[in-house]
C-alpha positions, 0 to 999 in steps of 0.5 A: 790461636794463630792468625794466618797471613800470606808471605806478601802480607808479612813483607808489606807489614813486617813492623805491625806483625812484630809488634803483634808478635810482641804482644802475644799473637802467633802467625801461620805464614802461607807461601804459595797457598801453603803453610810455611812456617809459624811466627810466635813470641820468644820465651824471654824467661831467663833471657837477659837483653842488655843495651844494644851497645853491648851486642857484638855485632852492633856497629861492628867494623866491616869485614868485607863488601856487601853485594846489595850496595848498603853500607854497614850503617844501613845494615845496622838500621835494618837490623836494629831499628825495631829493637829500639823502636826507632832507627839509629 
């Protein structure tokens, strides 16, 4: 069964939601009081996930400038922090 969560709550509690999804919980996300999308666990059967260091995007060289003012290290922290449980 899917739990219902608002987009604002999802934003505020993303880390907790990710952990719950990893444990099998499903969510229906409301946007402006209407169902917008669902979050569900990934079916990992047959999916091999190697070490982050083998991911072609992990710590990749910059290809341009970021409009948000963050560095590539900041972006890596945002993209990969939850993959290992701690920011690098």
